[in-house]
N, C-alpha and C positions, 0 to 999 in steps of 0.2 A: 533710395533705390538708384542704382547706376543708369546712366543715360545710355540706352542702347540703340539710339537713333544714329549714332555716328561711331566711328572707329575711336577706340581709347588712344590717347596721346602716349607716345613711346616714353619709357623711363629715361632719365638723363643718361647720357653715355658715361661709361666708367673709364677712368684712366687705366690702362693695363700694358705692360710690356713684359716680355720674357726675361728671366734672369741672364746675367752675364756669365759665361762659362770661365772656369779657371783654365789656366794653361801652365804646362811645365815642360822641360826637355829631359828626355832619357840621357843616359851617359854618352851615347854616340850622336847626340844632337837632334834626335827625332822629337818633334813637338807633339804634345798631347793636349787636346781640347776636352775638358772634363766638366760635367754637370751631374750632381747627385739628385735624383728625384725618388725620394723614398715615399711610403714604405714598400713600394713595389718590389717584387723579387726578380723583375725583369731588367736586362741591361742590353743595349744595342752598342756593339764594338764595330767601328769602321776604320779600316786601314785605307787611306786616300793616297793614291799615286798622283801627283801634281802635274802629269802630263797625260794626254789621252790620245785619241785618234788622229789628232793632228800630226803625230809622229809616224803615222802609216807609211807615209810616202806616196808619190803620185802612182796611181794605177794599182795600189795594194790595199784599198780600203777594206777594213775588217780584220787587219793584222793584230792590232792591239786588243781588240775584243776577243779574238781567237786566242790569242797568247794568254790573256788573263782567265779565260774559260779553261784552259789546259792545266792550270794549277791544281786543281782537285782531281785530275785524272791519274795521279800516281805521285807521291812525294815521301821522301824519307823512309823508304823501305815498305810503304803501304800502297796497295793497289788502289784503283779507283773505288772498288766495291768496299774494300777496308776502310777507306775514308769515310765513305757514306755511312757505314755501319757505325764508326766512331762518332760521327755527328749525331746520329740517332741515339746512341748510348748517353751523349751529353745533353740531349734534348736541345740541340743547337741548330738553327737554320742558317745556311750560308747563301748569300746572293752576291753574284758578280755582275757589275754593271761598268759600261764605259760611255764617255761622251768626249767631245772634241778636246777639253782641257783636263780630263781626269779619268782615273779608274777607281772604283770602290770595291773592296771586298768587305761585305757587311754581315756580322753575326748577330742574330737575335738569339740570346741565351739566358739561362738562369744565373743569377748572381753566384750561387754556390758553385757553379762550374766554370766560373770566369777564368780561373788559372789554367785548367786544363784545356779549355776552348782556345784560350790565347796561345798556349803551347802548340796545339794543332795548327792554328793560323800561322804561326812561325815556320812550322814544317812546311806548309803549302807555299809560303812566300820565298823562304830562303833555300828550301832544298827540293824543289820540284824535278820531276825526273823525265817528263815529256815521252811517254812510251809511244812508240811508232804506231801500234795498233790503236791506241786511243786517240792519237792524232788523226789517223785516217777515218776512224768512226765519227769523231766531232766535225771534221771537215766535211764529210758527206752529209751529215745531219744539217749542218749550216747551209750547204749548197741546196738541199731539199727544201729548207725553210725559205730561203731566198726565192726559189722557184715559186713556191706558194704564195709569197709576198706579192709577186708580180701580178696575180689575180685581184689584189686589193688596190682599188683606184686610190684611196688615201695614202697608202704607202708609196705608190708610184708618184703621186702628187709631191710628196715629200722629197723623193730621190730628185726629181726633175726640177723642184724649186731650189734646192741647194745648189744643183749643177748650174742653173741659170744665173743664180746670184754670184756664186764665188768659184765657178770653173773648176780647174783642177788644183786650186789652192786651198789655203786654210778654210775649214768648215765647208767645202764643196762636196763632201760625200758623208752619208749616214754612217755612224760607227760601225754598224753590222756589215757594211759593204753590200755588193750585188754578186750575182753569179760570175759575172765577167772578172770581178776583182778577186773574188774568193777562190776561183779556180787556179788562179796564179800561185797562191800560197804554198810553201813547202815547210817541211819540219825544220830544216836548218834556219830558214828566216825566223821562225817563231822562237827557236832558241836564241838566236843572236838578238832578237828584239827584247826578250825578257832580260838579258844581261845589260842591254842599253837603258832599259826602262825601270827596272825594279832595283832600287838601291836606297839606303837609309837617308841620303841626302835629298831624295825625291819623294818622301813619304811623310804623312803626318796621321795621328790618330784622332778619333772622336770617340769619347766614351760618355754614354748618358744612361741613367737608371739607378737601380737601388744597390749601389755599391759604394762604400766609402773610398775616399781618395787614396789612402795609403795602400789598401790591398790592391787597387787597380794600378797603382805606381809599380808595386813590387812585382806583380804578375807580368806586366809589360816590360820591365826591366830585365827580368829573368828570360823572358822569351825573346826579346829583340835588342837588348842592350849591347850585345857583342857582335851584332850585324855590322858588317863592313862593306865598303864599295862605294862607287860613285856613278851617277847616272850620266850617260852620254847621249841619249836620244835627242833628236833635233825636231822641232815642230817646222812645217812648211809655212811659208809667209802667206799673208793674204794676197790674192791675185790683184795686180795693180790695175789691170784693164777693167774698166766699169762694165756692168751687165749690158748686154744688148737688148734694147727694148723690143717687145714684140709678144706674139702668142706662141707659147710652148705647148703644143698639142700631143696628147697620147691617145691612141685610138682604143677604145673598149666597145667593139661592135655591138650593136643593139642594147646598149645600156640605157636604162630608164631615166638616169639621172646624169649630170656632170659634176664632177668633183672639182671644185674651183679654188684657185688661190691666186691672190694679187700680193705681190711682195716687192720690197725695195731693200736696199741695204740701209743699215742704221749704225748708231754709235755703240762701241763695245760697253761691257758691264761697267766700267769705271768712269763713264761720261758723266758730266754734271747734269745731263738732261735725263738721268735714270729716273729720279722721282717725279719730275713735271711729266716725264712719258707715262708713269703709272696712272696719273690723274687724268691725263688726256685720253689714254686708251680706254679707261674705265667708262667714261662718258661716250666715247666713239663706238667701241665694239667689244669691250671687255666684260659687259653685264647683260642680263636678259633685256632690261629696259634700255639698252644703248641704241643709238641712232641707227646703226647698221642693221641690228636684229629687228628693230621695229619697222624699218623700211622692207627688208626683203622678206621677213616672215609675216609680221602682223598686217602690214599694208598690202604688200603685192602677194603673198602666198607662194612665193618661189621655192621656200625651203622651210624646214623643221627648224633650223637655227642658223644663224651667221655669227661670227665672232672675229675680233681681231686681237693681235697680241705683238709684243716685242720679244724677240728671243735673243738673248745676250749670251756671249761667250767673252773671254778675256781679250780677244783680238779683233772680234768683228760682231755683228748682230744683224738681224733684219726685223722689219715691220711688216706684218702680213695680215691680210683679210681673207678669211676662208669661209666656204659654205659648200653644202651639197644641194644642187638645185635641180629642178626638173629640166630635163634635156631640152625641151622647146623654149624654156626660159633663160638659156645659158647667155646669150649676148644681152639681154635686157638685165640680167644680174649683174654682168660686168659694168654695164653703163650706169646702172643705179649706184653700184658701189663707187665708182668714179665720181658721180654727182655727190655722193656724201662726202667724199674727200674735198672737192671743190667747195662745197657750202661751208665747211668748217673753217676755210680761210676766206670765205666770201660772205655771203649774206647771213650765214648762221655760225659765227663763231661761238665758243663756250661762253656761256654766261656765268654770273656769279652764283646763282642758284645751281647751275649744273655743276660748277667746280665744288661747290659745298657738298651737293649729294654724292659726287665721286669721291670725295675725301672721306665723307661718312661711310660710304660702303666699304672702301678699303679698310678703314679703322675697324669697322664692326666685324669684318670677315678674319681680321688678323688673328685673333685668339686661337680660331679653329685650326690654324696651322700647327699649333703646338699641343695638341690634345693627347698625343701618346707618345711613349719614349722614342719609339722608331721614327715618327715624324720629326721630333725635335732633333734626333741625331741627323736626319737628312738635311734638316736646315742648316745646322751647325757644319755639315760637310762643306757648304758653300763658302765658309769662312777662310779655309786655307786655300781653296781653288781659286777664288777670286781675290786673294790677298787682302781680306777684309779685317778690321779690328774687332775684337771681341765683343764690343758693344754695339756691333752693327745692328742686331735686332732690337736691343732694348731701346736704341735711338730711332728706329725705324718710324714708329708712330709720330714722333715730334717732326721727323723729316717730311713725311707725307703731310702733316698739318701745315708745315711752313710753306708749301707750294702755293704760289700765288696765281690768280687768274691769268696775269700777264705771262707768267713763266709757262703755264699749261698751253696757252695759245701759241706762245712762241715755238713750242716743240711741235704743236699741230702744224705750223706753217712750214716746217722742215719736211713734213711727210704728206702734204696735201695735193701735190702736183702729179696727176696721173702719168706725166711723161716720164717719171722716174721709176715706174713699176714695171716688173714682168708679170705676164698673165699666164698661169699654167692651168691647163684644162685637161682632165682625163675623162673622156666620154666618146659617144658615138660620132666618130669623124664624119661619116657621110651625112649625118643630120646638122651637125654644128659647124663644120668648117665654112661652107658658104655664108653662114650668119656672122661667124667670128671675122671673116675677111672684111665685112662691112664696117668693122671698128676702124678701119684705116691703118692697122698695124700689120707688120709682116707676120705670116703664119708659117711656123717650121714644126715639122712632125718628129717626135721622138719615141723611142721604144721604152719598154718598162724598166730599162736598166739606165735610163738617162742618156743614151746615146742617140744622136741625130740620125734619122733614117734618110738614106739617099733616095731621091725620086727622080 
């Protein structure tokens, strides 16, 4: 009989890593990343533009995302409605997204329609028409969505955090922009931005699913092999001025909770601290059992959940601590978060057991990121975006396992000083401002679009 008086021992961990994608180039130089995943009839095809919202220019956040959004609003003689109908005929879903360093046009499709879907994608990317009426419609919809977002404290926190950390430079704005920036955009700007951004020397493909390499190659070559042109878009630089320490407060009158963020700049995606940072963050705030969550949720009851993370781009990054807390506990939550930071570099550095637990958690969760064709393709999209080698993910488990306790604690020491953080709070100003002033940090009030309010 099994012993039911204690939990069973876990089975030994299994070594696993995802396969390495193949790569080749079309006749015009566009690189293709490819992985066959049979016998599924599904394929995910992503066209990845290797620049993103960092090319918007100061004061024009949302330009890249709006430009990409316009591609399926009329192209190659088809109207927006006709394009939508054609996608339905092909049983193909099209998703368009943008971030600081890239734009992705992603099709989830059937293997049997790969050639026709690829041809349609080429029409959208190479022959867009940018109809005036569709531009006006999409701009108004985006302005309406931006207005709606201003009622979301988590969205406002993100806007103000990015502005506090990076100002008007690289990564200083969300890709979608705000009402203030979207309102400035005009159709000639969108057309000019398309010409500067979308060109074969600025594009790579990712193909994952139940299609053999040769049919995929032939379809991509037929659709895109004759595409010519050169991208001229320029990304803004990281603002050299360091962030101004203090409390960045956005007023949400009578809010029952404060949406809280503490953040500081970090090293970009290609930094040697990337993997040690994963291990440190997992123990500090990246898991339910992490120090930050156990303190703010389990011990103090300030929140339903607290977390920390590193957010990396090619040219910059940040390390942030985030929680939605009871309004009355706002200051206490900030102080306890700072306490956890100080402790990790003082009386409570990571131990060998905690390092091992963090590594184990990262490795055990890793296969779940590759469960579906679409998620595999999403992971592989980061290869061209961050200039990573094809074996990046297959070597990922070994590189996590190789992180030493000393290396994890060395990264922790870079980010444990509260003086390096900005504190962003979206909450009821009349209740929390007097308490926040007691932190000894300057308090400045911002609106929901990240603009400082004159007082």
